[in-house]
BAKOLGU-919642 format. One record per residue (C-alpha): residue number from 0; residue in three letters; x, y, z. Coordinates in steps of 0.02 Angstrom, whole numbers, always signed. Example, Ala and Ser with C-alpha at 12.3 -4.5 7.8 and 13.67 -1.06 7.14 Angstrom:
<sites>
(0,ALA,(+615,-225,+390))
(1,SER,(+684,-53,+357))
</sites>
This chain:
<sites>
(0,MET,(-5253,+4028,-4138))
(1,SER,(-5280,+3965,-3961))
(2,GLN,(-5092,+3996,-3925))
(3,ALA,(-5114,+4177,-3988))
(4,LEU,(-5261,+4206,-3873))
(5,ALA,(-5170,+4132,-3731))
(6,ARG,(-5020,+4247,-3751))
(7,ILE,(-5134,+4395,-3767))
(8,THR,(-5248,+4367,-3618))
(9,PRO,(-5123,+4370,-3471))
(10,HIS,(-5022,+4520,-3531))
(11,ARG,(-5141,+4634,-3631))
(12,ILE,(-5304,+4593,-3538))
(13,ALA,(-5326,+4598,-3357))
(14,ALA,(-5435,+4456,-3288))
(15,PRO,(-5600,+4516,-3223))
(16,ALA,(-5651,+4497,-3043))
(17,SER,(-5819,+4439,-3105))
(18,SER,(-5904,+4458,-3278))
(19,ASN,(-6057,+4376,-3355))
(20,VAL,(-6052,+4352,-3541))
(21,THR,(-6222,+4256,-3549))
(22,GLY,(-6303,+4413,-3615))
(23,LEU,(-6192,+4401,-3775))
(24,SER,(-6249,+4297,-3927))
(25,SER,(-6136,+4174,-4008))
(26,ARG,(-6114,+4293,-4156))
(27,GLU,(-6067,+4433,-4046))
(28,LYS,(-5936,+4322,-3953))
(29,ALA,(-5869,+4262,-4123))
(30,ALA,(-5852,+4441,-4180))
(31,ILE,(-5755,+4493,-4025))
(32,ILE,(-5628,+4349,-4046))
(33,VAL,(-5607,+4386,-4228))
(34,ARG,(-5584,+4570,-4194))
(35,LEU,(-5452,+4532,-4064))
(36,LEU,(-5352,+4412,-4171))
(37,LEU,(-5358,+4527,-4317))
(38,ALA,(-5292,+4670,-4207))
(39,GLU,(-5150,+4559,-4151))
(40,GLY,(-5103,+4512,-4333))
(41,ALA,(-5146,+4328,-4314))
(42,PRO,(-5187,+4231,-4474))
(43,LEU,(-5369,+4191,-4498))
(44,PRO,(-5423,+4088,-4643))
(45,LEU,(-5599,+4153,-4641))
(46,SER,(-5612,+4127,-4829))
(47,ALA,(-5634,+3943,-4786))
(48,LEU,(-5799,+3973,-4702))
(49,PRO,(-5959,+3956,-4806))
(50,GLU,(-6009,+4122,-4882))
(51,HIS,(-6162,+4141,-4778))
(52,MET,(-6057,+4129,-4616))
(53,GLN,(-5933,+4247,-4683))
(54,ALA,(-6079,+4376,-4718))
(55,ALA,(-6157,+4347,-4551))
(56,LEU,(-5993,+4375,-4461))
(57,THR,(-5959,+4534,-4564))
(58,GLU,(-6137,+4597,-4529))
(59,GLN,(-6112,+4570,-4345))
(60,MET,(-5948,+4661,-4336))
(61,ALA,(-6027,+4808,-4431))
(62,SER,(-6166,+4825,-4297))
(63,MET,(-6043,+4825,-4147))
(64,ARG,(-5953,+4973,-4076))
(65,MET,(-5857,+4957,-3909))
(66,VAL,(-5830,+4810,-3787))
(67,ASP,(-5761,+4843,-3611))
(68,ARG,(-5605,+4752,-3551))
(69,ASP,(-5698,+4641,-3426))
(70,THR,(-5813,+4575,-3562))
(71,LEU,(-5669,+4551,-3679))
(72,ALA,(-5568,+4452,-3551))
(73,ALA,(-5722,+4345,-3508))
(74,VAL,(-5756,+4305,-3688))
(75,VAL,(-5574,+4251,-3719))
(76,ALA,(-5576,+4147,-3568))
(77,GLU,(-5740,+4062,-3609))
(78,PHE,(-5675,+4031,-3787))
(79,LEU,(-5508,+3958,-3733))
(80,GLY,(-5601,+3847,-3608))
(81,GLN,(-5709,+3781,-3743))
(82,LEU,(-5556,+3743,-3850))
(83,GLU,(-5478,+3643,-3713))
(84,GLN,(-5631,+3535,-3702))
(85,VAL,(-5618,+3488,-3890))
(86,GLY,(-5586,+3299,-3903))
(87,LEU,(-5606,+3279,-4089))
(88,SER,(-5621,+3401,-4235))
(89,PHE,(-5705,+3371,-4407))
(90,PRO,(-5652,+3452,-4569))
(91,GLY,(-5809,+3546,-4598))
(92,GLY,(-5902,+3549,-4758))
(93,MET,(-5943,+3409,-4880))
(94,GLU,(-5778,+3416,-4974))
(95,GLY,(-5680,+3406,-4814))
(96,ALA,(-5781,+3258,-4760))
(97,LEU,(-5760,+3172,-4931))
(98,SER,(-5572,+3202,-4932))
(99,MET,(-5561,+3117,-4754))
(100,LEU,(-5661,+2969,-4810))
(101,ASP,(-5568,+2949,-4980))
(102,GLY,(-5536,+2766,-5004))
(103,HIS,(-5660,+2707,-4879))
(104,ILE,(-5821,+2751,-4975))
(105,SER,(-5859,+2708,-5151))
(106,PRO,(-5822,+2829,-5290))
(107,SER,(-6005,+2820,-5349))
(108,ALA,(-6061,+2867,-5175))
(109,ALA,(-5935,+3010,-5160))
(110,SER,(-5996,+3073,-5339))
(111,ARG,(-6176,+3065,-5290))
(112,LEU,(-6142,+3164,-5124))
(113,ARG,(-6040,+3296,-5219))
(114,ARG,(-6183,+3323,-5340))
(115,MET,(-6311,+3339,-5208))
(116,ALA,(-6209,+3461,-5103))
(117,GLY,(-6171,+3565,-5258))
(118,ALA,(-6354,+3575,-5309))
(119,SER,(-6403,+3629,-5137))
(120,GLY,(-6277,+3773,-5139))
(121,LYS,(-6187,+3711,-4981))
(122,VAL,(-6016,+3686,-5059))
(123,ASP,(-5903,+3790,-5168))
(124,PRO,(-5866,+3680,-5322))
(125,TRP,(-5695,+3763,-5345))
(126,GLU,(-5633,+3688,-5182))
(127,ARG,(-5644,+3521,-5264))
(128,ILE,(-5577,+3578,-5438))
(129,VAL,(-5428,+3682,-5383))
(130,PRO,(-5323,+3537,-5296))
(131,LEU,(-5348,+3418,-5443))
(132,PRO,(-5191,+3378,-5536))
(133,VAL,(-5151,+3455,-5705))
(134,GLU,(-5170,+3290,-5789))
(135,ARG,(-5350,+3278,-5735))
(136,LEU,(-5394,+3459,-5784))
(137,LEU,(-5315,+3455,-5952))
(138,PRO,(-5440,+3353,-6048))
(139,VAL,(-5579,+3472,-5976))
(140,LEU,(-5482,+3625,-6034))
(141,GLU,(-5451,+3550,-6202))
(142,ASP,(-5639,+3508,-6232))
(143,GLU,(-5719,+3665,-6159))
(144,ALA,(-5751,+3828,-6236))
(145,VAL,(-5610,+3962,-6217))
(146,GLU,(-5717,+4070,-6103))
(147,VAL,(-5739,+3921,-5977))
(148,GLY,(-5561,+3884,-5989))
(149,ALA,(-5520,+4065,-5952))
(150,VAL,(-5624,+4053,-5791))
(151,LEU,(-5541,+3890,-5741))
(152,LEU,(-5363,+3963,-5768))
(153,SER,(-5417,+4121,-5669))
(154,LYS,(-5467,+4010,-5517))
(155,LEU,(-5305,+3911,-5513))
(156,PRO,(-5143,+3955,-5433))
(157,VAL,(-5027,+4048,-5551))
(158,SER,(-4901,+3911,-5563))
(159,LYS,(-5034,+3774,-5605))
(160,ALA,(-5119,+3885,-5727))
(161,ALA,(-4955,+3915,-5816))
(162,ASP,(-4917,+3726,-5821))
(163,LEU,(-5096,+3690,-5885))
(164,LEU,(-5084,+3828,-6018))
(165,GLY,(-4915,+3763,-6076))
(166,LYS,(-4986,+3589,-6114))
(167,LEU,(-5122,+3656,-6233))
(168,PRO,(-5090,+3667,-6418))
(169,GLY,(-5023,+3837,-6465))
(170,ASP,(-5182,+3907,-6550))
(171,LYS,(-5299,+3848,-6409))
(172,ALA,(-5183,+3918,-6277))
(173,ARG,(-5178,+4090,-6360))
(174,ARG,(-5369,+4092,-6376))
(175,VAL,(-5389,+4040,-6189))
(176,ALA,(-5262,+4171,-6131))
(177,HIS,(-5355,+4308,-6233))
(178,ALA,(-5515,+4253,-6156))
(179,VAL,(-5449,+4283,-5982))
(180,SER,(-5452,+4475,-6027))
(181,LEU,(-5641,+4462,-6052))
(182,THR,(-5671,+4392,-5871))
(183,GLY,(-5655,+4559,-5789))
(184,ASN,(-5844,+4585,-5762))
(185,ILE,(-5900,+4413,-5739))
(186,ASP,(-6012,+4395,-5589))
(187,PRO,(-5977,+4275,-5444))
(188,ASP,(-6143,+4175,-5476))
(189,THR,(-6078,+4137,-5656))
(190,VAL,(-5912,+4081,-5594))
(191,ARG,(-5997,+3964,-5469))
(192,ARG,(-6112,+3891,-5601))
(193,ILE,(-5966,+3861,-5710))
(194,GLY,(-5875,+3773,-5571))
(195,LEU,(-6027,+3664,-5534))
(196,ALA,(-6035,+3618,-5719))
(197,LEU,(-5849,+3572,-5723))
(198,ALA,(-5863,+3479,-5559))
(199,ASN,(-6010,+3375,-5623))
(200,GLN,(-5911,+3339,-5781))
(201,LEU,(-5757,+3285,-5680))
(202,ASP,(-5869,+3173,-5571))
(203,ALA,(-5951,+3098,-5721))
(204,GLN,(-5785,+3027,-5780))
(205,PRO,(-5776,+2841,-5751))
(206,PRO,(-5643,+2785,-5626))
(207,LYS,(-5482,+2727,-5707))
(208,ALA,(-5398,+2563,-5662))
(209,PHE,(-5226,+2640,-5692))
(210,GLU,(-5161,+2806,-5632))
(211,SER,(-5041,+2831,-5771))
(212,GLY,(-5076,+2844,-5956))
(213,PRO,(-5041,+2699,-6073))
(214,GLU,(-4890,+2788,-6155))
(215,GLU,(-4813,+2811,-5975))
(216,ARG,(-4838,+2626,-5935))
(217,VAL,(-4766,+2562,-6091))
(218,GLY,(-4621,+2688,-6075))
(219,ALA,(-4586,+2630,-5898))
(220,ILE,(-4577,+2451,-5963))
(221,LEU,(-4458,+2499,-6107))
(222,ASN,(-4347,+2598,-5984))
(223,VAL,(-4286,+2439,-5905))
(224,SER,(-4286,+2333,-6071))
(225,SER,(-4132,+2301,-6170))
(226,ALA,(-4087,+2424,-6306))
(227,ALA,(-4119,+2292,-6441))
(228,VAL,(-4293,+2253,-6371))
(229,ARG,(-4340,+2438,-6347))
(230,ASP,(-4286,+2483,-6526))
(231,ALA,(-4379,+2334,-6601))
(232,LEU,(-4542,+2372,-6502))
(233,LEU,(-4532,+2559,-6549))
(234,ASP,(-4512,+2515,-6732))
(235,GLY,(-4662,+2404,-6724))
(236,LEU,(-4766,+2535,-6624))
(237,THR,(-4721,+2669,-6761))
(238,ALA,(-4787,+2552,-6904))
(239,ASP,(-4949,+2519,-6807))
(240,ASP,(-4977,+2688,-6725))
(241,ALA,(-4852,+2828,-6759))
(242,GLY,(-4944,+2947,-6635))
(243,PHE,(-4942,+2829,-6492))
(244,ALA,(-4757,+2777,-6525))
(245,ASP,(-4707,+2962,-6522))
(246,ARG,(-4791,+2985,-6357))
(247,VAL,(-4699,+2829,-6294))
(248,ARG,(-4536,+2898,-6352))
(249,LYS,(-4570,+3054,-6247))
(250,ALA,(-4610,+2955,-6094))
(251,ILE,(-4455,+2846,-6106))
(252,PHE,(-4311,+2897,-5989))
(253,THR,(-4151,+2789,-6012))
(254,PHE,(-3975,+2800,-5962))
(255,GLY,(-3933,+2899,-6117))
(256,HIS,(-4055,+3035,-6072))
(257,ILE,(-3968,+3084,-5906))
(258,PRO,(-3865,+3232,-5973))
(259,ALA,(-4020,+3311,-6050))
(260,ARG,(-4141,+3279,-5909))
(261,VAL,(-4040,+3280,-5749))
(262,ALA,(-3975,+3448,-5689))
(263,ALA,(-3784,+3453,-5659))
(264,ARG,(-3813,+3508,-5481))
(265,ASP,(-3913,+3344,-5447))
(266,VAL,(-3776,+3224,-5500))
(267,PRO,(-3701,+3213,-5322))
(268,LYS,(-3868,+3158,-5260))
(269,LEU,(-3880,+3024,-5386))
(270,VAL,(-3706,+2967,-5354))
(271,ARG,(-3742,+2947,-5168))
(272,VAL,(-3889,+2831,-5194))
(273,VAL,(-3808,+2719,-5318))
(274,ASP,(-3679,+2589,-5241))
(275,GLN,(-3507,+2607,-5304))
(276,PRO,(-3482,+2446,-5395))
(277,THR,(-3643,+2469,-5492))
(278,LEU,(-3592,+2651,-5534))
(279,VAL,(-3421,+2591,-5592))
(280,THR,(-3499,+2458,-5701))
(281,ALA,(-3621,+2580,-5777))
(282,LEU,(-3483,+2706,-5814))
(283,ALA,(-3363,+2570,-5874))
(284,GLY,(-3495,+2502,-5995))
(285,SER,(-3537,+2673,-6071))
(286,LEU,(-3459,+2663,-6237))
(287,GLY,(-3499,+2734,-6406))
(288,THR,(-3650,+2849,-6395))
(289,LEU,(-3663,+2828,-6207))
(290,ALA,(-3487,+2896,-6178))
(291,PRO,(-3548,+3074,-6153))
(292,VAL,(-3662,+3016,-6010))
(293,ALA,(-3507,+2946,-5912))
(294,ASP,(-3417,+3111,-5946))
(295,PHE,(-3562,+3213,-5889))
(296,ILE,(-3582,+3109,-5722))
(297,LEU,(-3389,+3119,-5686))
(298,ALA,(-3381,+3299,-5726))
(299,ASN,(-3519,+3351,-5602))
(300,MET,(-3448,+3272,-5447))
(301,SER,(-3302,+3311,-5338))
(302,GLN,(-3140,+3292,-5435))
(303,ARG,(-3067,+3179,-5299))
(304,MET,(-3210,+3059,-5317))
(305,ALA,(-3212,+3069,-5502))
(306,GLN,(-3027,+3023,-5507))
(307,GLY,(-3055,+2872,-5396))
(308,LEU,(-3198,+2813,-5505))
(309,ARG,(-3086,+2837,-5663))
(310,GLU,(-2953,+2728,-5583))
(311,GLU,(-3082,+2591,-5542))
(312,ILE,(-3153,+2600,-5717))
(313,ALA,(-2980,+2574,-5787))
(314,ALA,(-2955,+2425,-5671))
(315,ARG,(-3128,+2354,-5709))
(316,GLY,(-3080,+2328,-5891))
(317,LYS,(-3211,+2275,-6026))
(318,VAL,(-3393,+2253,-5962))
(319,ARG,(-3510,+2127,-6035))
(320,GLU,(-3654,+2216,-6126))
(321,LYS,(-3783,+2120,-6013))
(322,ASP,(-3698,+2183,-5855))
(323,ALA,(-3679,+2362,-5928))
(324,GLU,(-3870,+2373,-5962))
(325,ALA,(-3917,+2303,-5793))
(326,ALA,(-3806,+2436,-5713))
(327,HIS,(-3878,+2572,-5827))
(328,ASN,(-4059,+2517,-5775))
(329,THR,(-4009,+2527,-5594))
(330,VAL,(-3950,+2705,-5612))
(331,VAL,(-4110,+2754,-5703))
(332,GLU,(-4216,+2680,-5564))
(333,ALA,(-4115,+2783,-5440))
(334,VAL,(-4154,+2941,-5546))
(335,ARG,(-4336,+2893,-5544))
(336,ARG,(-4339,+2862,-5360))
(337,LEU,(-4260,+3037,-5322))
(338,GLU,(-4392,+3118,-5432))
(339,ALA,(-4533,+3029,-5346))
(340,ASP,(-4467,+3077,-5180))
(341,GLY,(-4451,+3255,-5231))
(342,GLU,(-4265,+3262,-5212))
(343,ILE,(-4233,+3313,-5391))
(344,GLN,(-4342,+3375,-5531))
(345,LEU,(-4308,+3310,-5703))
(346,LEU,(-4279,+3444,-5841))
(347,ARG,(-4403,+3449,-5983))
(348,ASP,(-4353,+3436,-6166))
(349,ASP,(-4383,+3619,-6187))
(350,ASP,(-4288,+3686,-6034))
</sites>
């Protein structure tokens, strides 16, 4: 913003010989700056301001008519001077302050401050709710009435709302989607009160010792276990808790899942991060049901590299089962690292 004003001032506004802006209020000066920036097409995130400040700015702009060039130039010069004197800036608002202090104050203190700020009407509860991950919002959406779920979906970005809706059971998803059609005449105060209730509900949830769910943790362990151990444990889990065992199976990602979960275009990225001896061992040890995995990897890299690997595989000969599983686990870990770094995106079972 300051750069935009600096560009405008020398070329579009002649510097005044002398001008006194002390007669203008801070609201009038703010209105002048905003009007100038809007005229120049500069992006202004005014929606981030508290609503009472947005209202005050709008009312001030509505009451003003014309400003002479000398006054305009003086207001801009004063504003730029104030910006140049800034040494530190704070996020503004309770949610911004709590985000900055995340990890430095206790969760209970943060929760209490959020409740106090929400009750006083000083914060927009949706500023806290919208950035939360889908995994945190899903239990709320599952338990709440469909009308509340419709408001929640309507406040979220389209992509996140679609992801959240897709994780609901079919019947609940249809009822929530239909309820969105009933939100056309809902008033802003009701939306805010729903947001406050949801925020309080989220803050009331006790902190978790583990970020991932139990099925994800068990699945991660079984990912790097031997096939025999993995199968035995899954059989035991099925006998004890079939539902949990099914969720664990969905969380497991092994070498055999690569063709179904890794896009063909991402294979070259995977090949680059796995050292060649390990890759050769993994491919040479892919026999029986794992043979299609080796074929998939070799088919989706440069033919020159694939031919070289085939020659090394032939020269490698028979691979011990223990060495093959270790190499397979290394490849799986490489896939997981690429996914965590955002280099690739694993396909879902229904893709």
